[in-house]
N, C-alpha and C positions, 0 to 999 in steps of 0.2 A: 507117643514119638511120629515126628513129621515119614512119610516114607520117604525114602530113599529114592532117591536121583533112578529111576529105569527109564528104557525103551521098550514100551507095552505096547508098540502097532499091531502088534501078532493079536491084541485082543481085538482092535477093530477092523482090521482086514477079513475076517468071517464077517463081518456084516455089513461091507461094502454093496455087493449082489441085491444084496434086500432095500438101499435105499434109494431117493432121487439122487441125482450128481453127487455117484461116489468121491470124483475126483473133488470135491469140498474139503476131503479127508486126508488126502495121497502128503505124505513128508517128502521130503529131500528135495524141492521145488530149489532150479536152480538160480543162485544169488545169494542165497542163504548165509549168514555171520556167524551164529551163535558159535560158543565152544564149551561144550558140558562140562570138559573138566577144572573149568571156575568155581574158585571158591564160592562164591557169592554169583545167586541165579534169581533172575528176573524174569516171567513171561507177562507181557502186554496182551490184555484182550482189547479187543473190539465185540462188544454185545450184540452181535450179526449174524450172520453167516459171511461167509469167505469169500465169496464175489464181492458182498458190499461192503467188506473190512479192510480186505486186503490195499485198495486206494489209498487211502486215507493215508494224506500225508503228515497229518503231525504222529501216528507211530511208525511212519515209515522213518522221520528225523530222527528219534528216541530209539527207536531199535538199533538205525547205524553208529549214534552216537553214543548208544550204554557198551555196544559190542567193537567199539575201537578203545573202551578202558582195559586198563591192566586188571586181572585181574576179578571181570565183572562180565557174567553171558546174557543173552538175553535172546527168549524165544516170542512167538506171538502163539495166541490162542482166539479161537472163531466160535461161536455159538452156532453146535450142532441144530439144523432145520429139524421140525418138531417130532419126521419119522424117526433119524438118526437117532436123539434122546428117548425117546421111546424105546429103544431097540436095547440103546447104551445101559437104559433101568435094567429092563428084562434080562440083561445080561449080565449085570453087576462091573459094567465097563466105567469108571471115575472117566471124568475132563480130564483129556488128555492136550499138553503143547500139540502143534502142530511139528513143527521140524525133528524133536527128540522125539513124541509122541509118548512123553515123561507125562505123569501125573500135576496138575497143575497145585496140587494142594502141598506137593513138593518143592516147591519154590518158596527162596528168602523172600520175595514179593511178588504179588499179585497187584497189578499196572491197569486199572479200568478205564479206559477211555471212554468219556458222557457228552457225544457228538449232538444230543436233541431229548429233550425230556421225554419220549413217545418210548423210547430201551428203557424206563425205570423196571418191567418186571423181569425184562432178560439179565439182567444185573441177580435178581433172585434164581434164576433157574442156571444162572454158571454157578451161582454156589451152589445151589442143591446138588447137584450132577458133580462138581468137585467134591459134594464132603467137604466143605467148608459151611459152619454155620451164618446163618445170614446176619446175624446182630454183631457188628462190636465187640460188644460189650458180653458176647458171650464165647467167645472166640481162646484158645487158653493160649498158652504158651508155644505150642506147635506148631500151630496153624501160621502163615504165611500173612506175611503184614499186607494188608486192601488199599491199598491207594489210587486213588481218581483224578483223573486231570482232565481237559480239552473245554470246548466251546462252550457247555450249557454247563458249569459250576459255576456262576456268579449267583445263582440262587441253589444251592447246593440241600437246605434246607429237608425236602421232603426225601432228596436218597443218605441224609447223612448218617442216621445210622446204620444206615450198612458201610460206610467207607471208616477204617481209622485212621485218612488223612487224605483231604482234599490234596491239590497243587494249583492254587489258581494262579493263571498268568501264562505265560511262554516255559517253553520248558527246556531248552538247548541247556543252560546250564543248571537248571531248579534239579533236575531229576539225578541227574550226578551227584548232588552234593545230597540230598534225601537219602538214595543208596550207600553213600560213604559213611553218612551218621546210622545208616540201621547198620551197617558192618560194623560198623565201631562198636556201636553199644550191642550188638550178641557178640561178639569178641568176649567183650568186656563181660561178659554174663549179666546183662541186667535185665530185671523182668520187661514183660512188652509194655507196664504199664508207665515205667520207667521210662524203656524205649520210646513210648509215644508221647512223653512228655517232654524229653531231649531233643526229639523229633520238633514238634512248633518252635524253638527257634528256630530253623531253618525257618529265612524271611521268605514266604510267602506259600505257608505251610501251615493250614489250619486243620486242626485235629477235633471233631465234631466233641469228640467223648470231654473235652476237656470244658465243653460250655450247657452254660443251665439255660434252660426255655423259660421267659417270665410272660405272662399270659396278662392281660390289663386291658382296661376298656381304650385306650391307645393303640392298643399293640392284639390287637384281634388274633392273630395268626401265632402271636409269641415272637419276641425277640430275644438272640442268645449271650450274654455275656461272659467273663472266663472265669471260672467255679473259683473262688477264695482257695489259697495255697497253692495255686500252679501260676507259671509263668507265661501262659497263655496272652498272647494281645490279644488287647480289644477290637484292635480293629488289621486282621491280614491283607495286605495289597497285593496287588498281583507282579509277578516279577516281568520283565522286559529283557530280551537277548542284548546283550551288551552292546556286541557291534553283529549286528541283523545282514551285512555287506559282507563280512567276514565268512559268515557263514556256508556252509557247502550248500547251493543250490539243489543240487541233484538228491535228493531225497531216495528215491528206487531204486533195488539194488536184485529185487524178484521179478522171475520170471513166471506166470503164473501157469498150472497146467486147464485152466477153465477160462472160459471169456468173464469176463467183470462190469458188473454195473460201467464202469468209467475204464473201461480198455484202451488207457491214452499214456502214453508219459507225460506226466504234470510237473512241472516247474512252476516254481513260486517266484513271483518277477517284480513283488511290493507287497509292502505288509502294511496294515492298516488302511483305515480313511479316513477324512477330515470332510466330508460331504456334509454330516450333520441330519441325515434324515433321523427326524425325532423316534420312530417307531424303531429302529435299527439296533439291537444292542451289540451284533457287531463292530459295525462305525462308532461304538464309545471301547467295547475292551479288548481291541485292537489296536489302540491309537498307543503311539503317536507316526504317523507316516514315515517309512520308511521303503526305499530302495532299492533294487540290484541296478549294478550298470550294465549298457550292452552288449559288453563286450563277455561280462560276467554270465550273462543271460542265453547265444550266441554259443558259448564253449558249451554248457551244460545241456545243451538240447544236444549239439553233435554229440557229445559224451554221453548223454543217457540214451539216444537212438543206437549206436553202437553196442550199450550192454544189454536192449533192452527187446531189438529189433521189430519195435511200433512204429505202423505205419501213420500215425497220427500224434501229432503235438498238442498239449493244449498249455496257454502261459495263462496259468492262474492269482487272484489276488479277488482282492474285494471289488478292485474299478478298475481292470489293467490299462483301461485306453488312459485312466489317470497317471500313468507312468510319463516322466517326462521326455523318453526316449520311445514308446511305444510305436511307432508309425516306422521309425529307422528300424527295431527292433525288429519288426517285422518283415521290410523290404527284404532286409540284408538276410532273415533268415529262408523267404521265399527264391532269395537267387540262391542260395547254399543248396537249398533242398527243392531246386529246379530239374525236372525229369526225373524222379524219382516216386513219385505217387505220393510220396511224404508231406499232408496237409499242418497246417499251423490254426491252429481255433483261440477265440477268449470267448471266456465262459457268457457276458454280456457286455452289451456296448451300453455307452451313456452318450443319449439324446443328443447331446450338449457340444458334444466331443466327437460325434459322426459324421464324415464327411466324404466325398467322393475317393479321394489320395487313400483315406483309412480304409475305404469299404474294398477298393480295387486292394490292397496291403493283408488286409483278413482274409479277401478269395484266396489270393494265392493257387488262380486259375480257376478253383472250385468253387459252385455254387450252393452250400446246403440251404438253411434257416438260419435266418439274425435272430436273435435275442434281444427286447430292450426292458426294461424296466419305468413304465408309465408311474404305475402303483395307485394314482387317484384319476378320477374322471370328468374332473374339472379341475381349474388354474386356483379359485379357491381353496380346493383342499388340499393339491401340492400347496397353496404356500402355508397352508395348517401343519402339514408333516416333514415342511422343509426342503421338497425335492428336489425344487430352482430349478426346475428344466421346464418349456412353457411348448403351449401346440405350436408353435411357429417352430420348437427345435424336433418337435413330431415331422412335421412338415418336411422339413431341411431334410431329415434321416431317409424317411423315404422316400424321398425322390432320388435320392444319392442312391439309393440302397435298388429301388426299380430300374436305374437308367444302368447300375453297375450290373446287373443281369439278377437279380434277386428275385425270387419268387415267392418265398414263404417266410413268412413273419411270427411270430411269438411275443406279443405284448402284455406283460407283469400288471398285474392291478390289487389292492387289497380291498377286501369289504369291513366294513363295522368300522372303521377308522374316526377316532373324536370327533365332531361335528358332523360326521356323513347324514347327509337329505336323500331323499327318494331321488333326487336330480341329477347329484353326484351318480349314484347309480345308472338310473339314464345316461349318462356323461360316458362310460364305460361304453357302455356298448355305443354311440353316436363315434366315441373316439375310433373304435374298431372299424366301425359301416365306413368312419370318413377313412382310413389308409385304402379298403378297394375302393373308395373314389380315386382315391389320387393314382393307384392305378390302373384306372383307365383311362386317365388323361396322360401315363407314361410309359408305360406298357406297352407297345407292339399289338394290332388286335389278333393278331393272328396267336398270341400267345399268354392272354387274359386268362384265360380259361383254368392255367396252373396256376395264377395268384391266389394266396391264399392266407387269410390273418387267424390266428389262432390266440384268447384271449383267457390267459389263467389266472384265475381270481383266488388269493387266498381269506381265507381271516384271519381278521386283526388279531393277533394275540400279542396282551401286556408284556412286555420283560420288563426285569428287574437291573435297574442303572440305566435307565432309558428317560428322558423327559415323558414320557408316558407309562410310567411305572405304576402311579395312583388311579388307571382309568384300570375301569373293568368291562369287560368283554362285552360284547352287544350279548342280547340273549340267544340262545337256539332258536326259538319259533319267528324272531323276527329274522336271525339270520337266511331263516332257511325262505323268509317272505320276498326280503331282498335278491334272494337267487333267483325266484318265479320272475320277479319285475326285470332282471335284468336278460333272463332267455327272452323274453318276450317283448324288449323291446329293442334287440337288435332285429334289423330289417332284409341282411345282404345273408346270402345262401352259404356264400365264401367264408363268411364269420362259424371262427366255431368255437364254442367257449367253454371253458370246462372251470370247476369251483372244486373248492376243498369241501370237503365232507363234514359237517357243520358238529357231530358227534365227536368226531374226533380235536378237530380246534374245540372242545366245550374241553376234553378230560386235558388238552396244552395248554391252555386255562390253568387249567386248575395245578398240575405239577408246576407250572414257569410263576405263578402268584404265589402258592400254599407258602403252609412254613413247617414245620417237623410234625406237627401233627398229621400230616398227610404220607408220611412212611407206613403207620400201620393199614392204612386201605391201601398201598400198595402190596405191602404183605398179603390183606387177606384177596386182594385180588388174583394177587399168584395163585393164593390154594385153592380158589376155585378156578383158575383156569387160564388167565390170561397172562399170555407168552407171546412174542412177537406180534405187540401191538399197534408197531408203524408200517405191520402187513394188512391191508384190507381183508382177507382172507379172515384174517384172527382176532380183526379187533372186533370188542360186543360191546358196546354202554352201558347195558344193561346190566351184565358182570360189574362192571366199576359199580356203576349204582345201588347194586346189591350190598356189596363190599361195603362203602360207604356209609350205607345205611347200617350193616354192624356195626361199624365203626362209629358212628352217632355224626358224620361230617353228607352237608348239605355240598355236593358239586358245582352245583347250579349258584348259590351263594356265595363260593370260592373264587370261583371264575368271574362273578360279573360284578358284585360289589364294589366299587370302589373303595379305594382308601383316600381318610382326607388327608392333604397337605398338616405335615408334622405328627400325624400317626406314628410310631416306633413299625419301622418296616421287617419280615422276617433273614431279609438279607444281608442287614448294613452292617452285620460285623465280616463280613469278605468285597473289596473293593476293586475298583480298575483303577483306582486313582479319581475316578472324577469327585469333580466338588457338586454337594448337594445340594448349593446354593445356582448353581448353573444349572442344574437341571430344575431345580421350581423356575427358575428365569424362563428358562426356554419351552416348559409348558405355559409358562404364561403369556407368553409368546404365542404361540400354537391356537392360543383359546382368540390371541388377537389375528390370527392369520397372518404373523410378522415373520417375515424370514430369516437369516442367521449365515453371514457367508462362510466361505469354506476358508481356512485357519489357515492354509498353503497355498492359498491367492488372493489372504488379505491379511488385517492384522491379524494378532491373538485374543479370540474368542471367549476368553478366562474359562474351558471347561474344569483346569486343572490339575488334567495329567502328567503335564511335563513338568512343574514344580515340583507335584506331587511325587513322583515317581524317580525324579532328578535325572531329567533327560532332557532338559530345556531346548538343550541344543540338535534334538534330534530335527525342531522341525523348520528352523534352520538352515539345514543339511538340505532340506528335499524342494524349496524355495532356488536355494542357488545351484 
C-alpha cells in the first residue's frame, strides 16, 4: 500500500548539521501554495539541487496552476546533494517533498522535469531514494504515476522505460487535463495499466509502455510504433498554450532561504523564436512566436518585486530583443525603477537588433557584461547554420556597447558544426581579437585596460527535430585538436577562451541521438556510481564507457555516426509539429550555405508547425 501522507521533517532535521548547505532542505519557505488536505496530490521534481531547480520557470508555472485547481495540491522536490543522499540512505530516510516533507512515494503523481540530457542518472537516483522502482514496467498499483515533461523530451527514448507518461510541449492546460484524468481513473478503480492506456488519449501525452520498438537496417537505434490492441496514437504532437498572452507572466511565488544559481526575478516576455538557426532545437520546439504586451510585462515586474524583494529582474525568452516593444519596455522599467538599485537584464542580445538606444535601455545606469551569440567564426559557416548575422552587425553592436560604457563582452560560439573547417576555428579567434581592436579605437586610453572579451565555445550536439538531426557529432579527438588550434590562434591577452569538455559533449550526443537501447546503459552507469553528471566534479566518462561496454553499446558510434536521410529515427513518434520535408529542405540549404528568412519578418517558410497544431493565426498576430 502506498505510504500515507505525513510530515517527516523530524527525520531530516538531525542530518542538517552533517551536510553542506543545509538550507537546501528547509521547508516552509515564504510564498508556498500547496494544500495537503487536497484529495489529489502531485509532487513536481527538478532532478538537481534546490538552488539549481528553484529558479526553473516551467516548474514554477505548473506549481502555481495546479495549486489553483480545486481539490489538487502540488508540492516540489529536488534531488539531495551527494552528502545528504548518502546520509539519508544510512538513516533509512526516503526522498521527501520540500514544503510538506512527505514521502515522494506517497503522492498520486510524481512529475519529473527533463531540463537537459545530462540529468539522466539523476532520475534513477531520485527513484532509488524514494523507493520507487526505476522501470515503469516494474511499478505496482500503489506506486505514483511518474510523468515527465520539459524542454528535453523531444527525444525521450533513452529515458522512456523510466517514465510512465511523457507530456510533450507546453503544460499550462496539459498538466491539469492529465491530473484530472488520473484522478478520474483512480476514483473509478481502474488498474495501473488501464489508467495509463486512458492517459494516452489525452492529447500530447506519450505513454512509452504502449509502444513496441523495432530495429532494422534503416533504423539502427529503433523506432517505436503503437502496440496492437492499444489506442495509442502513431504520432504524439506537442501541446501549445491556448492563449499565451492571457497566462500570468509572474510564475514565481516562493522566496528562497538560500542563494540560487539564477537569483533574480524572471518574467517571460516572449515565447518561441522563428529566427531559424538550424542547430537550435528550442527554435523549433517553442514555435509559434507569441509575445506579451508591454503593459502586462511592466505590471508583472512591479508585482513580482513587491512579492519577492529581488534587486534584479530578467526579461526572459529565447530572443528577448525580438520583442516588438522591447526598447519601450526597458525604458518604462528603468523609469519605474530609477533610484531603487534594481537592475533589469536580458539573457542575451541579438547582434542585428542591438543599437546605442537599446544599449542605454539595457544598461539602466549599470554597465555589467554583455552577451552575444555569434555562433561561428566565418560568414560562410554562419550562413550554413542560418544565423543571419554579419561581421558588420558585430562591429556596429560592439561600437555601440563600448561607446555606452560597457567594457566586458562575452561571445558565444560553437565548434564542430557541419562543414566546419580549420579556417572557421581560426575565425573564432580572429573575431574575438577584432573586438579588442575595436575597443582600442573607441574606448578612452585610460580605460582600455578594463576591456575584456570572453569567447565561450560549446561543442555542437545534434538534436532531434532540427535540420541537423541527421548529422553525427565531431569525433572526440578531433574536437580536442580543434580546441588546441583555437587556443593557439588568439593574439590578445585580453581574450579569454572557455570551451566545453569534449567528454561531456560526447555523452550529451549519445543521450540526444540514441534510442531506447540507451536506457540500460543509463541504468548500468547509475549502478556504477554515476549521478550529477552535469557537475564537473562528478562526471566520469570512463564509468559510462564501462557501462556501455557491459550493455554492448559503442558510445562513439551512437554519437558520431550520421543518419542517412530516409532512415527511421528514434524520436519520430513524438513531434513538435514540424514538417519532416521542411527539416530535409533546410538541411540541403545548409549544405549549400543558403539562408532562410525569419517568418515573423517575411513570408511563411513552410515549417508546418502552425497548421499542424492549429495555431495558424499566431504568427499573423505577432506580425501585427
